[in-house]
MIKOL-26798 format. One record per residue (C-alpha): residue number from 0; residue in three letters; x, y, z. Coordinates in pm, whole numbers, always signed. Layout:
vexlo / balo / X / Y / Z
NUM / Ala / X / Y / Z
...
***
This chain:
vexlo / balo / X / Y / Z
0 / Met / +137 / -1496 / -5395
1 / Ser / -149 / -1670 / -5554
2 / Thr / -303 / -1571 / -5927
3 / Ile / -632 / -1420 / -5957
4 / Phe / -822 / -1514 / -6260
5 / Val / -1091 / -1258 / -6407
6 / Gln / -1318 / -1365 / -6670
7 / Ser / -1338 / -1105 / -6945
8 / Ala / -1683 / -974 / -7043
9 / Pro / -1867 / -1068 / -7335
10 / Arg / -1837 / -758 / -7581
11 / Leu / -2080 / -594 / -7835
12 / Gly / -2000 / -423 / -8132
13 / Asn / -2153 / -239 / -8440
14 / Gln / -2498 / -453 / -8410
15 / Tyr / -2577 / -388 / -8764
16 / Arg / -2234 / -458 / -8936
17 / Asp / -2200 / -777 / -8702
18 / Asp / -2526 / -931 / -8793
19 / Arg / -2475 / -1077 / -9140
20 / Phe / -2805 / -1238 / -9164
21 / Leu / -3018 / -900 / -9125
22 / Val / -2762 / -759 / -9393
23 / Ala / -2834 / -1040 / -9626
24 / Tyr / -3209 / -1007 / -9586
25 / Leu / -3251 / -668 / -9614
26 / Gln / -2991 / -729 / -9946
27 / Arg / -3260 / -979 / -10078
28 / Lys / -3579 / -795 / -10013
29 / Leu / -3502 / -405 / -10070
30 / Pro / -3437 / -255 / -10377
31 / Pro / -3052 / -171 / -10414
32 / Glu / -3142 / +222 / -10391
33 / Ile / -3348 / +185 / -10083
34 / Leu / -3091 / -12 / -9896
35 / Arg / -2846 / +278 / -10006
36 / Ala / -3099 / +530 / -9856
37 / Ile / -3109 / +382 / -9526
38 / Glu / -2800 / +208 / -9467
39 / Pro / -2636 / +511 / -9295
40 / Glu / -2901 / +495 / -9055
41 / Leu / -2939 / +160 / -8983
42 / Asp / -2554 / +166 / -8946
43 / His / -2561 / +450 / -8707
44 / Met / -2839 / +276 / -8509
45 / Gly / -2634 / -34 / -8486
46 / Glu / -2339 / +172 / -8350
47 / Leu / -2563 / +323 / -8071
48 / Ala / -2716 / -33 / -7978
49 / Gly / -2358 / -188 / -7928
50 / Asn / -2180 / +69 / -7754
51 / Glu / -2328 / +415 / -7602
52 / Leu / -2676 / +258 / -7525
53 / Tyr / -2538 / -67 / -7413
54 / Arg / -2313 / +74 / -7193
55 / Leu / -2567 / +313 / -7083
56 / Gln / -2776 / +15 / -6996
57 / Leu / -2535 / -175 / -6791
58 / Asp / -2437 / +148 / -6597
59 / Asp / -2846 / +192 / -6555
60 / Arg / -2923 / -142 / -6410
61 / Leu / -3059 / -58 / -6075
62 / His / -3241 / +262 / -6167
63 / Glu / -3605 / +200 / -6202
64 / Pro / -3908 / +429 / -6232
65 / Val / -4020 / +605 / -5909
66 / Leu / -4353 / +730 / -5784
67 / Thr / -4398 / +1042 / -5602
68 / Gln / -4778 / +1065 / -5510
69 / Trp / -4761 / +1386 / -5289
70 / Asp / -4559 / +1688 / -5266
71 / Ala / -4411 / +1841 / -4941
72 / Trp / -4730 / +2001 / -4922
73 / Gly / -4976 / +1742 / -4960
74 / Asn / -5060 / +1814 / -5300
75 / Arg / -5158 / +1509 / -5511
76 / Val / -4887 / +1539 / -5776
77 / Asp / -4860 / +1127 / -5902
78 / Arg / -4535 / +1224 / -6048
79 / Ile / -4293 / +949 / -6202
80 / Glu / -3924 / +995 / -6264
81 / Leu / -3801 / +781 / -6557
82 / Ser / -3454 / +607 / -6559
83 / Pro / -3167 / +741 / -6739
84 / Leu / -3153 / +535 / -7019
85 / Trp / -3542 / +555 / -7091
86 / Gln / -3466 / +957 / -7132
87 / Arg / -3195 / +911 / -7362
88 / Ala / -3375 / +625 / -7559
89 / Ala / -3682 / +905 / -7577
90 / Val / -3447 / +1102 / -7778
91 / Val / -3283 / +860 / -8013
92 / Ala / -3654 / +712 / -8050
93 / Ala / -3758 / +1045 / -8172
94 / Gln / -3483 / +1163 / -8395
95 / Ser / -3457 / +822 / -8541
96 / Gly / -3844 / +831 / -8652
97 / Leu / -3931 / +502 / -8493
98 / Val / -4280 / +601 / -8515
99 / Ala / -4267 / +844 / -8800
100 / Ile / -4111 / +617 / -9058
101 / Pro / -4420 / +457 / -9201
102 / Tyr / -4623 / +752 / -9148
103 / Glu / -4363 / +954 / -9361
104 / Ala / -4370 / +658 / -9648
105 / Lys / -4061 / +781 / -9808
106 / His / -3991 / +449 / -9925
107 / Gly / -4373 / +321 / -9994
108 / Arg / -4424 / -57 / -9925
109 / Tyr / -4080 / -112 / -9772
110 / Ser / -4112 / +184 / -9531
111 / Arg / -4203 / -103 / -9240
112 / Ile / -3909 / -277 / -9338
113 / His / -3683 / +19 / -9254
114 / Gln / -3860 / +95 / -8962
115 / Phe / -3885 / -237 / -8826
116 / Ala / -3507 / -307 / -8910
117 / Ser / -3443 / -1 / -8704
118 / Val / -3661 / -114 / -8385
119 / Tyr / -3440 / -438 / -8386
120 / Leu / -3142 / -286 / -8367
121 / Phe / -3291 / -57 / -8094
122 / His / -3484 / -246 / -7865
123 / Pro / -3224 / -493 / -7677
124 / Ser / -3023 / -208 / -7548
125 / Thr / -3315 / +47 / -7456
126 / Asp / -3496 / -151 / -7169
127 / Val / -3825 / -200 / -7307
128 / Tyr / -3877 / +167 / -7459
129 / Thr / -4014 / -11 / -7740
130 / Cys / -4347 / -45 / -7538
131 / Pro / -4472 / +289 / -7548
132 / Leu / -4335 / +341 / -7920
133 / Ala / -4549 / +27 / -8009
134 / Met / -4868 / +142 / -7860
135 / Ser / -4776 / +508 / -8019
136 / Asp / -4763 / +336 / -8369
137 / Gly / -5071 / +158 / -8291
138 / Ala / -5246 / +456 / -8186
139 / Ala / -5137 / +648 / -8500
140 / Arg / -5247 / +387 / -8706
141 / Thr / -5586 / +341 / -8522
142 / Leu / -5646 / +726 / -8566
143 / Leu / -5593 / +730 / -8893
144 / Glu / -5858 / +434 / -8964
145 / Ser / -6115 / +586 / -8749
146 / Gly / -6123 / +898 / -8966
147 / His / -6160 / +1123 / -8655
148 / Lys / -6014 / +1430 / -8831
149 / Glu / -6010 / +1665 / -8509
150 / Thr / -5843 / +1418 / -8302
151 / Ile / -5609 / +1286 / -8641
152 / Ala / -5503 / +1672 / -8654
153 / Arg / -5402 / +1709 / -8310
154 / Ala / -5238 / +1397 / -8229
155 / Leu / -5078 / +1268 / -8533
156 / Pro / -4807 / +1513 / -8581
157 / Cys / -4726 / +1461 / -8186
158 / Leu / -4694 / +1062 / -8245
159 / Thr / -4525 / +1104 / -8569
160 / Ser / -4257 / +1375 / -8446
161 / Arg / -3876 / +1365 / -8519
162 / Asp / -3817 / +1669 / -8253
163 / Pro / -3793 / +1526 / -7910
164 / Ser / -3945 / +1814 / -7737
165 / Gln / -4260 / +1769 / -7955
166 / Ala / -4288 / +1396 / -7969
167 / Trp / -4602 / +1228 / -7761
168 / Thr / -4625 / +873 / -7683
169 / Ser / -4943 / +669 / -7636
170 / Gly / -5105 / +443 / -7381
171 / Gln / -5331 / +158 / -7451
172 / Trp / -5568 / +147 / -7152
173 / Met / -5766 / -207 / -7172
174 / Thr / -5686 / -446 / -6895
175 / Glu / -5862 / -437 / -6560
176 / Ala / -5911 / -662 / -6280
177 / Thr / -6181 / -848 / -6431
178 / Gly / -5937 / -958 / -6710
179 / Gly / -5680 / -897 / -6959
180 / Ser / -5772 / -1083 / -7260
181 / Asp / -6108 / -1102 / -7169
182 / Val / -6157 / -689 / -7243
183 / Gly / -6536 / -722 / -7308
184 / Ser / -6578 / -789 / -6905
185 / Ser / -6465 / -417 / -6848
186 / Leu / -6619 / -247 / -6582
187 / Ser / -6481 / +119 / -6687
188 / Lys / -6783 / +349 / -6737
189 / Ala / -6819 / +646 / -6969
190 / Val / -7070 / +927 / -6886
191 / Arg / -7199 / +1162 / -7112
192 / Ala / -7252 / +1525 / -6970
193 / Glu / -7519 / +1761 / -7071
194 / Asp / -7266 / +1974 / -7267
195 / Gly / -7214 / +1662 / -7484
196 / Thr / -6845 / +1580 / -7316
197 / Trp / -6738 / +1279 / -7216
198 / Arg / -6622 / +1163 / -6847
199 / Leu / -6464 / +799 / -6781
200 / Tyr / -6488 / +625 / -6429
201 / Gly / -6326 / +314 / -6348
202 / Lys / -5998 / +124 / -6252
203 / Lys / -5741 / +11 / -6502
204 / Trp / -5528 / -259 / -6374
205 / Phe / -5225 / -264 / -6596
206 / Thr / -5144 / +44 / -6787
207 / Ser / -4746 / +35 / -6954
208 / Ala / -4591 / +357 / -7013
209 / Val / -4799 / +568 / -6788
210 / Thr / -4601 / +858 / -6860
211 / Ser / -4750 / +885 / -7214
212 / Gln / -4873 / +1228 / -7307
213 / Met / -5210 / +1042 / -7463
214 / Ala / -5397 / +679 / -7459
215 / Leu / -5655 / +517 / -7639
216 / Thr / -5891 / +321 / -7380
217 / Leu / -6224 / +132 / -7341
218 / Ala / -6516 / +228 / -7155
219 / Arg / -6885 / +136 / -7127
220 / Pro / -7114 / +452 / -7215
221 / Glu / -7420 / +411 / -6963
222 / Gly / -7702 / +223 / -7098
223 / Asn / -7487 / -16 / -7323
224 / Gly / -7518 / -359 / -7274
225 / Pro / -7225 / -616 / -7177
226 / Gly / -6994 / -787 / -7379
227 / Gly / -6729 / -625 / -7610
228 / Ser / -6995 / -462 / -7814
229 / Gly / -7118 / -265 / -7546
230 / Leu / -6776 / -89 / -7499
231 / Ala / -6663 / +242 / -7668
232 / Met / -6312 / +331 / -7774
233 / Phe / -6213 / +687 / -7625
234 / Tyr / -5929 / +894 / -7689
235 / Val / -5784 / +1064 / -7383
236 / Glu / -5470 / +1308 / -7304
237 / Thr / -5340 / +1254 / -6963
238 / Arg / -5254 / +1616 / -6845
239 / Asp / -5412 / +1941 / -6919
240 / Ala / -5260 / +2258 / -7035
241 / Glu / -5104 / +2310 / -6684
242 / Gly / -4962 / +1998 / -6669
243 / Arg / -5228 / +1884 / -6394
244 / Leu / -5348 / +1501 / -6470
245 / Asn / -5715 / +1450 / -6629
246 / Gly / -5868 / +1332 / -6344
247 / Ile / -5646 / +1042 / -6341
248 / Arg / -5470 / +896 / -6016
249 / Val / -5181 / +669 / -6035
250 / Glu / -5269 / +402 / -5740
251 / Arg / -4909 / +259 / -5737
252 / Leu / -4667 / +109 / -6012
253 / Lys / -4666 / -262 / -6057
254 / Asp / -4393 / -487 / -5920
255 / Lys / -4325 / -696 / -6237
256 / Leu / -4075 / -998 / -6270
257 / Gly / -3924 / -808 / -6564
258 / Thr / -3950 / -489 / -6790
259 / Arg / -3895 / -292 / -6467
260 / Lys / -3808 / -23 / -6627
261 / Val / -4125 / +37 / -6814
262 / Pro / -4340 / +247 / -6558
263 / Thr / -4651 / +21 / -6545
264 / Ala / -4938 / +147 / -6326
265 / Glu / -5280 / +76 / -6176
266 / Leu / -5458 / +386 / -6262
267 / Tyr / -5811 / +520 / -6116
268 / Leu / -6009 / +724 / -6343
269 / Asp / -6230 / +962 / -6180
270 / Gly / -6408 / +1172 / -6407
271 / Thr / -6130 / +1179 / -6677
272 / Arg / -6224 / +1382 / -6984
273 / Ala / -6236 / +1180 / -7292
274 / Thr / -6311 / +1194 / -7670
275 / Leu / -6539 / +958 / -7851
276 / Ile / -6360 / +775 / -8147
277 / Gly / -6614 / +621 / -8389
278 / Glu / -6980 / +498 / -8262
279 / Pro / -7071 / +446 / -7890
280 / Arg / -7035 / +99 / -7911
281 / Asn / -6824 / -195 / -8101
282 / Gly / -6477 / -57 / -7938
283 / Thr / -6318 / -385 / -7929
284 / Arg / -6351 / -373 / -8306
285 / Ala / -6234 / -10 / -8320
286 / Ile / -5942 / -66 / -8133
287 / Glu / -5824 / -400 / -8336
288 / Pro / -5592 / -171 / -8559
289 / Met / -5374 / -110 / -8274
290 / Leu / -5332 / -482 / -8173
291 / Val / -5248 / -558 / -8529
292 / Ile / -4943 / -334 / -8509
293 / Thr / -4827 / -367 / -8138
294 / Arg / -4859 / -747 / -8205
295 / Ala / -4602 / -720 / -8484
296 / Trp / -4386 / -488 / -8241
297 / Asn / -4392 / -747 / -8002
298 / Ser / -4288 / -1026 / -8267
299 / Val / -4001 / -796 / -8405
300 / Thr / -3865 / -753 / -8024
301 / Ser / -3903 / -1120 / -7930
302 / Val / -3657 / -1177 / -8231
303 / Ala / -3440 / -846 / -8134
304 / Phe / -3416 / -1010 / -7760
305 / Met / -3308 / -1376 / -7951
306 / Arg / -3045 / -1177 / -8155
307 / Arg / -2867 / -987 / -7849
308 / Ala / -2870 / -1310 / -7622
309 / Leu / -2686 / -1517 / -7891
310 / Ala / -2460 / -1200 / -7984
311 / Leu / -2354 / -1203 / -7622
312 / Ala / -2322 / -1579 / -7596
313 / Arg / -2092 / -1617 / -7902
314 / Ser / -1896 / -1355 / -7784
315 / Tyr / -1861 / -1513 / -7449
316 / Ala / -1778 / -1830 / -7641
317 / Gln / -1455 / -1634 / -7780
318 / Glu / -1323 / -1540 / -7431
319 / Arg / -1422 / -1814 / -7192
320 / Arg / -1198 / -2123 / -7195
321 / Ala / -1267 / -2431 / -7049
322 / Phe / -1099 / -2799 / -7067
323 / Gly / -801 / -2604 / -7204
324 / Lys / -1004 / -2467 / -7513
325 / Arg / -1224 / -2181 / -7608
326 / Leu / -1588 / -2273 / -7557
327 / Ala / -1587 / -2160 / -7923
328 / Glu / -1381 / -2460 / -8010
329 / Leu / -1594 / -2707 / -7821
330 / Pro / -1786 / -2898 / -8054
331 / Leu / -2106 / -2947 / -7851
332 / His / -2113 / -2570 / -7735
333 / Val / -2104 / -2473 / -8105
334 / Asp / -2360 / -2705 / -8203
335 / Thr / -2599 / -2583 / -7903
336 / Leu / -2543 / -2205 / -8016
337 / Ala / -2600 / -2354 / -8407
338 / Thr / -2939 / -2455 / -8301
339 / Leu / -3020 / -2136 / -8137
340 / Glu / -2936 / -1976 / -8445
341 / Ala / -3129 / -2164 / -8676
342 / Glu / -3429 / -2125 / -8427
343 / Thr / -3331 / -1705 / -8426
344 / Arg / -3300 / -1702 / -8796
345 / Ala / -3674 / -1881 / -8843
346 / Ala / -3805 / -1643 / -8629
347 / Phe / -3675 / -1315 / -8794
348 / Leu / -3793 / -1475 / -9103
349 / Leu / -4178 / -1498 / -8999
350 / Ala / -4170 / -1194 / -8791
351 / Phe / -4031 / -952 / -9101
352 / Glu / -4309 / -1159 / -9327
353 / Leu / -4573 / -992 / -9090
354 / Val / -4377 / -682 / -9139
355 / Glu / -4358 / -685 / -9512
356 / Leu / -4746 / -777 / -9539
357 / Leu / -4821 / -469 / -9296
358 / Gly / -4624 / -261 / -9566
359 / Leu / -4800 / -368 / -9856
360 / Cys / -5185 / -336 / -9659
361 / Glu / -5066 / +36 / -9590
362 / Ala / -4924 / +94 / -9946
363 / Arg / -5291 / -9 / -10091
364 / Glu / -5065 / -302 / -10278
365 / Met / -5222 / -601 / -10092
366 / Thr / -5412 / -866 / -10314
367 / Ser / -5741 / -1042 / -10113
368 / Glu / -5527 / -1322 / -10093
369 / Gln / -5240 / -1164 / -9885
370 / Gln / -5512 / -966 / -9690
371 / Ala / -5619 / -1328 / -9584
372 / Leu / -5259 / -1409 / -9518
373 / Leu / -5218 / -1125 / -9307
374 / Arg / -5527 / -1186 / -9068
375 / Leu / -5422 / -1571 / -8995
376 / Leu / -5062 / -1450 / -8959
377 / Thr / -5089 / -1162 / -8701
378 / Pro / -5175 / -1373 / -8407
379 / Ile / -4931 / -1693 / -8516
380 / Val / -4649 / -1463 / -8582
381 / Lys / -4661 / -1324 / -8256
382 / Leu / -4741 / -1622 / -8015
383 / Leu / -4485 / -1832 / -8205
384 / Thr / -4196 / -1575 / -8206
385 / Ala / -4261 / -1513 / -7849
386 / Lys / -4219 / -1865 / -7745
387 / Gln / -3937 / -1908 / -7926
388 / Ala / -3762 / -1593 / -7772
389 / Val / -3806 / -1734 / -7428
390 / Ala / -3659 / -2058 / -7515
391 / Val / -3362 / -1926 / -7685
392 / Val / -3276 / -1666 / -7427
393 / Ser / -3325 / -1902 / -7139
394 / Glu / -3068 / -2128 / -7346
395 / Ala / -2850 / -1868 / -7434
396 / Ile / -2827 / -1748 / -7062
397 / Glu / -2718 / -2123 / -6964
398 / Ala / -2415 / -2126 / -7215
399 / Phe / -2273 / -1849 / -6963
400 / Gly / -2266 / -2089 / -6701
401 / Gly / -2293 / -1928 / -6354
402 / Ala / -2222 / -1619 / -6467
403 / Gly / -2549 / -1593 / -6653
404 / Tyr / -2729 / -1634 / -6310
405 / Ile / -2526 / -1322 / -6178
406 / Glu / -2738 / -993 / -6185
407 / Asp / -2471 / -747 / -6233
408 / Thr / -2326 / -898 / -6511
409 / Gly / -2683 / -772 / -6699
410 / Ile / -2782 / -1097 / -6863
411 / Pro / -3075 / -1231 / -6630
412 / Met / -3269 / -924 / -6725
413 / Leu / -3293 / -1038 / -7073
414 / Leu / -3497 / -1353 / -6960
415 / Arg / -3691 / -1149 / -6749
416 / Asp / -3773 / -875 / -6974
417 / Thr / -3825 / -1188 / -7257
418 / Gln / -4078 / -1332 / -7041
419 / Val / -4343 / -1084 / -7095
420 / Leu / -4359 / -1133 / -7466
421 / Pro / -4567 / -1434 / -7464
422 / Ile / -4824 / -1236 / -7238
423 / Trp / -4832 / -902 / -7387
424 / Glu / -5076 / -843 / -7669
425 / Gly / -5256 / -1219 / -7588
426 / Thr / -5152 / -1486 / -7437
427 / Thr / -5047 / -1799 / -7646
428 / Asn / -5373 / -1944 / -7609
429 / Val / -5576 / -1646 / -7649
430 / Leu / -5389 / -1585 / -7988
431 / Ser / -5417 / -1948 / -8085
432 / Leu / -5836 / -1938 / -8070
433 / Asp / -5789 / -1592 / -8238
434 / Ala / -5593 / -1786 / -8542
435 / Leu / -5845 / -2083 / -8574
436 / Leu / -6214 / -1898 / -8470
437 / Arg / -6164 / -1528 / -8569
438 / Ser / -5958 / -1513 / -8876
439 / Asp / -6111 / -1720 / -9152
440 / Pro / -5861 / -1985 / -9147
441 / Met / -5956 / -2154 / -9419
442 / Ala / -5873 / -1865 / -9662
443 / Gly / -5599 / -1772 / -9442
444 / Thr / -5466 / -2153 / -9522
445 / Arg / -5530 / -2136 / -9848
446 / Ala / -5326 / -1804 / -9885
447 / Leu / -5039 / -1973 / -9655
448 / Ile / -4989 / -2274 / -9888
449 / Ala / -4991 / -2041 / -10190
450 / Arg / -4698 / -1825 / -10046
451 / Met / -4526 / -2151 / -9910
452 / Gln / -4539 / -2293 / -10264
453 / Ala / -4404 / -1983 / -10381
454 / Ala / -4123 / -1986 / -10133
455 / Val / -4019 / -2366 / -10246
456 / Asp / -4070 / -2312 / -10620
457 / Gly / -3751 / -2150 / -10692
458 / Val / -3550 / -2397 / -10487
459 / Thr / -3310 / -2631 / -10715
460 / Leu / -3150 / -2786 / -10403
461 / Ala / -3296 / -3160 / -10387
462 / Glu / -3251 / -3163 / -9990
463 / Leu / -3423 / -2829 / -9946
464 / Lys / -3691 / -2917 / -10227
465 / Ala / -3772 / -3221 / -10022
466 / Leu / -3781 / -3033 / -9661
467 / Gly / -3996 / -2787 / -9822
468 / Gly / -4263 / -3026 / -9933
469 / Arg / -4278 / -3180 / -9603
470 / Ala / -4354 / -2818 / -9455
471 / Ile / -4638 / -2787 / -9728
472 / Ala / -4768 / -3089 / -9641
473 / Ala / -4809 / -3029 / -9261
474 / Val / -5012 / -2762 / -9336
475 / Glu / -5219 / -2895 / -9589
476 / Lys / -5278 / -3189 / -9322
477 / Ala / -5372 / -2903 / -9081
478 / Arg / -5614 / -2745 / -9331
479 / Ala / -5784 / -3089 / -9406
480 / Trp / -5840 / -3161 / -9038
481 / Leu / -5976 / -2801 / -8980
482 / Ser / -6221 / -2874 / -9238
483 / Glu / -6308 / -3212 / -9155
484 / Thr / -6354 / -3163 / -8730
485 / Arg / -6663 / -3067 / -8650
486 / Glu / -6634 / -3109 / -8229
487 / Pro / -6610 / -2789 / -8092
488 / Val / -6392 / -2918 / -7774
489 / Leu / -6145 / -3075 / -8004
490 / Leu / -6122 / -2780 / -8246
491 / Gln / -6044 / -2558 / -7909
492 / Ala / -5830 / -2800 / -7752
493 / Ala / -5612 / -2855 / -8078
494 / Ala / -5611 / -2442 / -8126
495 / Arg / -5231 / -2424 / -7998
496 / Arg / -5108 / -2734 / -8222
497 / Phe / -5319 / -2598 / -8510
498 / Ala / -5124 / -2255 / -8447
499 / Met / -4788 / -2377 / -8415
500 / Thr / -4805 / -2654 / -8721
501 / Leu / -4871 / -2382 / -8934
502 / Gly / -4606 / -2119 / -8806
503 / Arg / -4326 / -2355 / -8768
504 / Ser / -4403 / -2500 / -9115
505 / Phe / -4366 / -2185 / -9257
506 / Gln / -4072 / -2069 / -9088
507 / Leu / -3928 / -2373 / -9243
508 / Ala / -4037 / -2272 / -9594
509 / Leu / -3907 / -1931 / -9556
510 / Leu / -3572 / -2073 / -9421
511 / Ile / -3540 / -2262 / -9734
512 / Glu / -3626 / -1967 / -9941
513 / His / -3367 / -1752 / -9792
514 / Ala / -3128 / -2040 / -9799
515 / Gln / -3175 / -2067 / -10177
516 / Trp / -3123 / -1693 / -10213
517 / Gln / -2762 / -1751 / -10031
518 / Leu / -2645 / -2021 / -10247
519 / Asp / -2767 / -1812 / -10543
520 / His / -2572 / -1518 / -10449
521 / Ala / -2294 / -1560 / -10230
522 / Asn / -2235 / -1951 / -10242
523 / Asp / -2325 / -1935 / -9862
524 / Arg / -2427 / -2269 / -9729
525 / Thr / -2520 / -2146 / -9391
526 / Gly / -2890 / -2120 / -9486
527 / Val / -2893 / -2466 / -9555
528 / Ala / -2763 / -2575 / -9254
529 / Ala / -2999 / -2376 / -9092
530 / Ala / -3302 / -2521 / -9252
531 / Lys / -3188 / -2874 / -9215
532 / Arg / -3126 / -2815 / -8828
533 / Phe / -3479 / -2653 / -8770
534 / Ala / -3658 / -2914 / -8986
535 / Arg / -3514 / -3177 / -8691
536 / Thr / -3738 / -3019 / -8451
537 / Pro / -4091 / -3077 / -8472
538 / Phe / -4329 / -2855 / -8680
539 / Asp / -4632 / -3081 / -8772
540 / Gln / -4806 / -3091 / -8412
541 / Leu / -5126 / -3241 / -8482
542 / Asp / -5223 / -3576 / -8406
543 / Glu / -5605 / -3616 / -8348
544 / Ala / -5567 / -3971 / -8203
545 / Gln / -5277 / -3834 / -7965
546 / Leu / -5508 / -3505 / -7873
547 / Arg / -5806 / -3736 / -7762
548 / Asp / -5579 / -3942 / -7540
549 / Glu / -5419 / -3629 / -7413
550 / Leu / -5756 / -3465 / -7329
551 / Met / -5830 / -3730 / -7058
552 / Leu / -5534 / -3578 / -6874
***
């Protein structure tokens, strides 16, 4: 009888304890008493993520949301049944305070780091349940900044509740068939009745997590002009006290490449009762606080997918044998994983730099220079980490060979779900223009150079100091190019290269800063290796002569 070989699957352990880079980052950034206070929570989340939730995710692979539009007697019900993992994730998220933590603010400016460290662990094992959580966090922040007392009193306790039976999530209904990023072309109409109440009419083409209890949305009040300035922001509760939909029809669930567990729908609003938040115009400006928060979530979840893909690839490298050795003993395979580790570390440090700035902003401890840096970095961090995530996850899947292409391993889902990240919350090109044209980039780049200089000032290792000088020089060159270029076509064409240059140069500076800390505190040279590996990739991407030539293409 012939012998049949069965390959063992990759395995995960406690995702907090096994992530030495996360642990080191938190040791560097958090006061010891805060880290001691939150570490049991992170350890618990790491255990859930690597065991119960991950096993449920694999078992739940084929379950997707199901829409039932009519009951047996012909009544329109538009009922959506969620997957078992999503139902479990909702409980874990509420009990763990994944939205609540920054609003409880027990640790002041560090509360955002606490929150997003938990999110980073939770995300890869929960089939993108972070989507409604991100929008809920964004809605809570937007309502607070609006100052609308009645709505804050009603919605905020639900959005930030740790009781799963009381916790709400929120939608963000902006995308219409006329365009996602071009929100100003919205056709949704807001009509004010004689009693002063508002009703909304129109079609929302892409509404994620449609099972949420509330949403913030944009619509154009009658009589307002075109464009974003003519839109207003509205608060909507999706159902009434009897559980009936509030003038909402679910036309269909979207058949998507990935994030298939997220119940994304086309909605038709037909007299939906709504509350005007703020003035009856400039709604795109009013909803901006939500976008800052959701872009931070997008960035952290990008890094979380990178880390998960790499954790699985490393586990597999210990299990799989080829050419008489384990993959972990083959130099070329190890070299490939090292490249992915360097990219993942760079993305992590950049994403959590944004998280740290958010914490400073909300604790009102932010300088004007840091405010300029936050405005510039928000679009750059989101666009860069999302692009890195797709590249890293794709390469990591290749590390499994054919097994990485087989659906019931659960591995292909990683790439499909990651691919949404460059698209949600603004595409790469839209965010590049945002950084270049809307964020006061001259003030932002001045603040960025100062932060990078601070990162490399304490470096004592000569080779790291030299790399830091190159990173700062690339940003200084980009800033000079921006101040000297007067051609609108050239500015717009180079927007992506400008954003990538700033982002990747800053990532290198952050890697250098962390590498020096690792040397000083643990005599650990892995950070040096990561910085040197990352520096071999292009980080200065602005070449005007080359750009002029390529415009002809």
